[in-house]
N, C-alpha and C positions, 0 to 999 in steps of 0.2 A: 281570687288566688283561695283556695280554701285549705285549712288545717284545723287539727283538732283540739282541743283545750280539755286538759284531764283536772279534776278538783279533787284534793286530798283533805283529809281530818275536817277542821268546822268548814272550810270553804265550801264543802257539799251542802252543810247546813246553810250557809249564809245565801246559796244561789239555787239550792232545791233541785241540784241535779249533780250527779258525779262527772259530766261529761258533755261536753257541746260539740258540733260542727261550728266552725266560725268561717267567715269568709269577708275577704277584705277588696276591697278595688285595687290594690297594688301591695307591694311588698311594704311591711311596718317593721318598727323597732321594738322590741321587750316594753320599752319605756311607752310609746305609744299605745300598744295594745293595755297594759297596766291603766293608763288612762281612758283609754275607750270601756274596757272592764269596770272600773270605778263609776262611771258614767252610766255605762247600763246596769249595774247592779251596786246602787247605794252602801248595800250592808258590808262590800268590799272596802272600803274606806282605808282599811290598814293595810291595803296590797302592796305596797310599797315597802311594806315589812317582811314582806314573805320570800322565802326563795322559788325562782323560776329555773325550771330546766325544759331543756329542749332535745328532743330526742335522747332522754336519759342522761344529758351532761347538763350540769351547773350553768346557767348564762349570766351574763351581764346585760346592763339597759342598753347597751349599744348593739347587740346582735340583732340581725336582721332574719324575719322567719321566714321562710320559703314554703314555696307548695309544698303541700302533704306533710308538713311538721308536725310535731306532736309537743304540745306545749304542756307542762305539768305546774300547776300553782299549788305550793306546798306551803303551808302556814309554819311557824314555829312550833316547837313541840316541846314538852317538859315532862318530866318524871323521874322516876328515882329506883 
């Protein structure tokens, strides 16, 4: 199964890219994806604190990612 991951903010610096095509052997949940990304990109050690959106809608950890989905990794932002 193939889907796209988009990185925003500091996550682009942490993984050295702004997007990637990801392939998994079957459907996975957001929680499983977070754990895989944390293993593959140790700099994403705080990924459980980031917001995740799938197809432009915020997603919870139980959501199952489907073929062709677009997953966005969104770190917390601050400013004023």
